[in-house]
GUDRENKOL-821913 format. One record per atom (N, C-alpha, C): x, y, z. Coordinates in steps of 0.05 Angstrom, whole numbers, padded with zeros to 5 digits, always signed. Layout:
% residues N
XYZ;...
% end
This chain:
% residues 211
+01020+00069-01425;+01007+00085-01404;+01028+00096-01385;+01029+00123-01382;+01050+00135-01365;+01043+00132-01336;+01063+00138-01319;+01060+00133-01290;+01039+00150-01277;+01036+00175-01286;+01015+00192-01274;+00987+00180-01280;+00983+00171-01304;+00958+00159-01312;+00952+00134-01296;+00973+00117-01291;+00970+00093-01275;+00962+00100-01247;+00975+00120-01236;+00968+00129-01208;+00939+00138-01207;+00930+00154-01226;+00903+00163-01226;+00883+00140-01229;+00891+00120-01246;+00874+00097-01250;+00869+00083-01223;+00890+00078-01208;+00886+00064-01183;+00873+00081-01161;+00877+00107-01163;+00863+00125-01144;+00833+00123-01148;+00825+00121-01174;+00796+00119-01180;+00785+00092-01170;+00800+00070-01175;+00791+00044-01165;+00790+00043-01135;+00809+00055-01122;+00809+00056-01093;+00786+00072-01082;+00779+00094-01095;+00756+00110-01086;+00730+00095-01089;+00728+00079-01110;+00704+00063-01114;+00701+00041-01093;+00724+00030-01084;+00723+00006-01066;+00748+00007-01049;+00748+00021-01027;+00772+00025-01011;+00784+00000-01000;+00768-00020-00993;+00778-00044-00981;+00766-00069-00996;+00777-00074-01019;+00766-00097-01035;+00772-00123-01023;+00755-00143-01026;+00759-00169-01015;+00751-00190-01035;+00761-00215-01032;+00753-00237-01048;+00723-00243-01045;+00711-00253-01066;+00683-00260-01064;+00679-00290-01058;+00701-00304-01053;+00700-00332-01044;+00694-00332-01014;+00676-00349-01005;+00670-00351-00977;+00689-00370-00963;+00700-00361-00940;+00719-00378-00925;+00721-00367-00897;+00729-00384-00878;+00732-00375-00850;+00758-00385-00838;+00776-00396-00855;+00802-00405-00846;+00821-00406-00870;+00847-00406-00865;+00866-00408-00888;+00861-00433-00904;+00855-00455-00891;+00851-00480-00906;+00826-00478-00924;+00805-00466-00913;+00780-00463-00929;+00786-00446-00954;+00802-00425-00951;+00808-00408-00974;+00825-00424-00994;+00844-00440-00985;+00859-00457-01003;+00841-00475-01019;+00822-00488-01005;+00803-00506-01019;+00787-00490-01039;+00776-00468-01031;+00759-00452-01049;+00774-00443-01074;+00799-00434-01070;+00814-00425-01094;+00821-00449-01112;+00828-00471-01100;+00833-00495-01116;+00808-00503-01132;+00785-00501-01121;+00760-00508-01134;+00751-00488-01155;+00763-00464-01154;+00753-00443-01171;+00763-00444-01200;+00781-00462-01206;+00791-00465-01234;+00768-00472-01252;+00764-00456-01273;+00742-00459-01293;+00715-00462-01279;+00712-00448-01257;+00686-00446-01243;+00682-00418-01233;+00658-00409-01230;+00653-00383-01219;+00654-00383-01188;+00659-00359-01177;+00659-00357-01148;+00632-00365-01136;+00611-00358-01150;+00584-00364-01141;+00581-00395-01140;+00590-00409-01160;+00588-00438-01161;+00605-00451-01139;+00629-00440-01135;+00647-00450-01114;+00634-00446-01087;+00622-00423-01082;+00610-00417-01056;+00587-00436-01050;+00572-00443-01071;+00550-00462-01067;+00561-00490-01060;+00583-00498-01072;+00595-00524-01067;+00607-00525-01038;+00621-00504-01031;+00634-00504-01005;+00614-00500-00982;+00591-00488-00989;+00570-00486-00968;+00560-00513-00960;+00562-00533-00978;+00555-00560-00971;+00579-00575-00959;+00603-00569-00969;+00627-00584-00961;+00637-00576-00933;+00640-00550-00928;+00654-00541-00904;+00640-00548-00878;+00613-00548-00876;+00601-00556-00851;+00608-00585-00843;+00614-00601-00863;+00621-00629-00856;+00651-00634-00855;+00666-00619-00872;+00695-00624-00873;+00709-00598-00881;+00722-00586-00862;+00737-00561-00868;+00765-00561-00857;+00776-00585-00854;+00804-00588-00847;+00816-00610-00865;+00842-00610-00868;+00854-00632-00885;+00847-00659-00874;+00848-00662-00848;+00842-00688-00836;+00813-00697-00842;+00794-00679-00840;+00766-00685-00845;+00761-00692-00874;+00774-00679-00892;+00771-00685-00920;+00783-00712-00927;+00806-00718-00916;+00818-00744-00920;+00799-00766-00909;+00788-00761-00887;+00769-00781-00875;+00744-00784-00892;+00736-00763-00905;+00712-00763-00922;+00716-00783-00945;+00740-00783-00957;+00746-00802-00978;+00738-00792-01006;+00748-00805-01026;+00745-00796-01053;+00716-00795-01063;+00701-00816-01059;+00674-00817-01071;+00656-00796-01058;+00658-00793-01032;+00641-00773-01018;+00649-00745-01026;+00675-00740-01027;+00685-00713-01035;+00676-00706-01063;+00677-00726-01080;+00669-00722-01108;+00640-00714-01110;+00623-00727-01094;+00595-00720-01093;+00591-00691-01084;+00606-00683-01064;+00603-00656-01053;+00610-00634-01073;+00629-00639-01091;+00637-00618-01110;+00630-00624-01139;+00612-00643-01143;+00605-00652-01170;+00592-00631-01188;+00583-00609-01176;+00571-00587-01191;+00592-00570-01205;+00617-00574-01198;+00638-00557-01209;+00652-00571-01232;+00662-00555-01251;+00678-00565-01273;+00703-00578-01263;+00712-00599-01277;+00737-00613-01271;+00737-00625-01243;+00713-00633-01234;+00711-00642-01206;+00727-00668-01201;+00730-00685-01222;+00746-00709-01218;+00775-00703-01211;+00787-00686-01227;+00815-00679-01222;+00818-00662-01197;+00798-00645-01192;+00799-00628-01167;+00798-00646-01142;+00782-00667-01143;+00780-00686-01121;+00807-00699-01115;+00820-00708-01136;+00846-00721-01133;+00867-00702-01123;+00868-00678-01134;+00887-00658-01125;+00883-00650-01096;+00857-00646-01089;+00851-00638-01062;+00859-00659-01041;+00853-00684-01047;+00861-00705-01029;+00891-00707-01026;+00905-00705-01048;+00935-00706-01047;+00946-00683-01032;+00935-00659-01036;+00944-00636-01021;+00939-00639-00992;+00915-00649-00985;+00909-00653-00956;+00929-00672-00943;+00936-00693-00957;+00956-00712-00947;+00982-00699-00941;+00991-00682-00960;+01017-00668-00957;+01015-00648-00933;+00993-00634-00931;+00990-00615-00909;+00991-00629-00882;+00978-00652-00880;+00979-00667-00855;+01007-00678-00849;+01019-00689-00870;+01045-00703-00865;+01068-00683-00862;+01067-00660-00876;+01090-00643-00876;+01086-00616-00862;+01061-00607-00859;+01057-00580-00849;+01037-00580-00825;+01034-00602-00812;+01016-00604-00788;+00988-00594-00794;+00980-00597-00819;+00953-00589-00827;+00949-00560-00833;+00971-00545-00832;+00970-00516-00837;+00977-00509-00865;+00967-00487-00875;+00974-00477-00902;+01001-00463-00901;+01021-00472-00916;+01047-00459-00916;+01046-00431-00926;+01066-00415-00917;+01065-00386-00923;+01086-00377-00943;+01096-00395-00960;+01115-00387-00980;+01109-00399-01007;+01117-00386-01028;+01110-00394-01055;+01119-00422-01062;+01143-00429-01056;+01153-00455-01065;+01138-00477-01052;+01131-00475-01027;+01116-00495-01013;+01087-00497-01024;+01075-00474-01029;+01048-00474-01040;+01047-00486-01068;+01066-00479-01085;+01066-00488-01112;+01074-00518-01114;+01084-00529-01093;+01090-00558-01092;+01065-00575-01087;+01044-00562-01078;+01019-00576-01072;+01004-00583-01098;+00994-00607-01101;+00979-00615-01125;+00955-00597-01130;+00953-00587-01154;+00930-00569-01160;+00934-00540-01154;+00958-00534-01143;+00964-00506-01136;+00986-00496-01155;+00978-00477-01173;+00997-00465-01191;+01004-00437-01182;+01017-00422-01199;+01026-00395-01192;+01002-00377-01185;+00981-00378-01201;+00958-00361-01196;+00946-00366-01168;+00941-00391-01162;+00930-00398-01136;+00949-00390-01113;+00974-00395-01117;+00994-00387-01096;+00993-00357-01092;+00991-00341-01114;+00990-00312-01111;+00965-00303-01096;+00942-00316-01101;+00918-00309-01086;+00922-00314-01056;+00933-00337-01049;+00937-00344-01021;+00957-00326-01007;+00979-00320-01021;+01000-00303-01010;+00989-00275-01005;+00972-00265-01023;+00961-00238-01020;+00940-00237-00997;+00921-00255-00997;+00899-00253-00978;+00907-00263-00950;+00922-00285-00949;+00928-00297-00922;+00953-00285-00910;+00972-00278-00927;+00998-00270-00916;+01007-00242-00923;+00988-00226-00933;+00993-00198-00939;+01017-00192-00957;+01020-00209-00977;+01041-00204-00996;+01030-00189-01020;+01044-00170-01031;+01034-00154-01054;+01036-00169-01080;+01023-00192-01082;+01023-00209-01106;+00999-00203-01122;+01000-00211-01148;+00978-00207-01166;+00973-00233-01181;+00949-00244-01177;+00942-00269-01191;+00927-00262-01217;+00940-00266-01239;+00928-00259-01265;+00909-00280-01275;+00884-00275-01272;+00863-00293-01283;+00854-00281-01310;+00833-00292-01321;+00823-00282-01346;+00814-00253-01345;+00803-00245-01323;+00794-00217-01320;+00817-00197-01319;+00837-00203-01303;+00860-00185-01301;+00876-00185-01327;+00878-00208-01339;+00892-00210-01365;+00878-00191-01385;+00852-00192-01386;+00837-00175-01405;+00840-00146-01398;+00837-00138-01372;+00839-00110-01364;+00867-00100-01370;+00887-00115-01363;+00915-00107-01368;+00920-00101-01397;+00910-00118-01414;+00915-00114-01443;+00896-00093-01455;+00871-00094-01448;+00852-00076-01461;+00857-00047-01454;+00863-00041-01429;+00867-00013-01420;+00894-00002-01428;+00913-00021-01433;+00941-00012-01438;+00957-00010-01413;+00945-00018-01390;+00959-00017-01365;+00983-00036-01364;+00979-00061-01373;+01000-00081-01373;+00996-00100-01396;+01004-00092-01420;+01001-00110-01443;+01019-00134-01440;+01010-00157-01449;+01026-00181-01448;+01012-00204-01462;+01028-00223-01473;+01016-00245-01487;+01010-00269-01469;+01021-00269-01445;+01016-00291-01427;+01009-00279-01399;+00995-00295-01382;+00989-00285-01355;+01014-00277-01340;+01036-00291-01344;+01061-00284-01329;+01072-00258-01339;+01071-00253-01365;+01080-00227-01376;+01063-00204-01364;+01037-00208-01362;+01020-00187-01351;+01026-00183-01321;+01030-00205-01307;+01036-00204-01279;+01062-00187-01274;+01083-00194-01289;+01108-00180-01285;+01106-00151-01292;+01090-00145-01313;+01086-00117-01320;+01071-00102-01299;+01051-00114-01288;+01035-00101-01267;+01052-00095-01243;+01068-00115-01235;+01085-00111-01211;+01106-00089-01216;+01113-00085-01241;+01132-00064-01247;+01120-00036-01247;+01095-00034-01257;+01084-00007-01261;+01065+00003-01239;+01054-00016-01223;+01035-00007-01203;+01050+00007-01180;+01042+00031-01172;+01055+00044-01149;+01053+00028-01124;+01073+00029-01107;+01075+00012-01084;+01050+00014-01066;+01039+00038-01063;+01017+00041-01044;+00991+00027-01053;+00990+00018-01078;+00967+00005-01089;+00970-00025-01092;+00994-00035-01089;+01000-00063-01096;+00985-00084-01079;+00980-00077-01054;+00968-00097-01036;+00939-00104-01046;+00925-00084-01055;+00897-00088-01063;+00893-00089-01094;+00914-00086-01109;+00912-00084-01138;+00898-00109-01150;+00905-00132-01140;+00894-00157-01150;+00863-00156-01149;+00852-00149-01126;+00823-00149-01123;+00810-00126-01139;+00823-00103-01139;+00811-00081-01155;+00809-00089-01184;+00829-00101-01195;+00830-00107-01224;+00811-00131-01230;+00810-00151-01213;+00792-00174-01219;+00763-00165-01217;+00756-00149-01197;+00728-00140-01194;+00721-00121-01217;+00740-00105-01225;+00735-00087-01247;+00729-00102-01273;+00745-00123-01277;+00741-00140-01301;+00715-00156-01300;+00708-00164-01276;+00685-00181-01272;+00659-00166-01276;+00658-00141-01267;+00633-00126-01266;+00631-00102-01285;+00654-00091-01293;+00653-00067-01310;+00666-00072-01337;+00691-00080-01337;+00706-00084-01362;+00702-00113-01371;+00676-00119-01377;+00669-00146-01384;+00679-00153-01412;+00681-00180-01417;+00693-00189-01442;+00677-00180-01466;+00651-00184-01466;+00635-00179-01490;+00622-00152-01490;+00612-00143-01468;+00598-00117-01467;+00609-00100-01444;+00632-00089-01447;+00643-00072-01425;+00626-00048-01420;+00623-00041-01395;+00606-00018-01388;+00622+00008-01387;+00632+00016-01410;+00651+00038-01412;+00640+00064-01400;+00615+00070-01404;+00604+00095-01394;+00597+00095-01365;+00601+00072-01352;+00598+00071-01323;+00625+00066-01310;+00646+00068-01325;+00673+00059-01317;+00687+00082-01302;+00697+00077-01278;+00711+00097-01262;+00738+00104-01274;+00749+00087-01292;+00775+00093-01303;+00773+00098-01334;+00750+00107-01343;+00746+00111-01372;+00766+00131-01383;+00772+00152-01368;+00791+00172-01378;+00819+00162-01380;+00826+00143-01363;+00853+00132-01363;+00857+00109-01383;+00835+00097-01390;+00836+00073-01407;+00845+00080-01436;+00863+00064-01446;+00873+00069-01473;+00862+00050-01494;+00840+00037-01488;+00828+00018-01508;+00819+00032-01533;+00830+00025-01556;+00823+00039-01581;+00794+00035-01589;+00782+00013-01580;+00754+00007-01588;+00734+00018-01568;+00743+00034-01549;+00725+00045-01529;+00705+00064-01542;+00679+00061-01536;+00659+00079-01547;+00665+00108-01540;+00659+00126-01559;+00665+00154-01554;+00640+00170-01550;+00617+00157-01553;+00592+00173-01550;+00571+00155-01535;
% end
């Protein structure tokens, strides 16, 4: 995909949604950290239902530590991998309290040192909380990058590096959300809505319907 086509692609996505936002509900940096940690192999809808129960009772590292393992596990038991998520979240809360005065750190190395926080989660937090032009490649962005020809790659990291290389600077801040929402609602895995797609003309997918 050439640079002019990429520019047009993001112009169309921007026109459709000028100020895209995460669909996870949160009201503080720590709440977003928790929500993103809980989102692994879970939908945003499912996470929002769980945090709607959790956050009114515990929305700080100190409060979650006080809640304890069994109670926390009950609160998030509707989510996949809730056992490991409980352990990771408690360990992360302990580190935040002991090393960061309960605040979410603002750099990649500190974020990725937290249990349960990998590169994708760190990228989400850096983008939303700290206005960094990062791109968290989830299953949707991985699919869109490969299917359209925008950023082909065999691994999420390959797709991420390619996206950072080819996306024009003026679109990088919101590119993560444009691509994830596009993959979630339009460029779906099984039945992509090609004829409702704002970037149909730019898309290089060879299996794209022609009629």
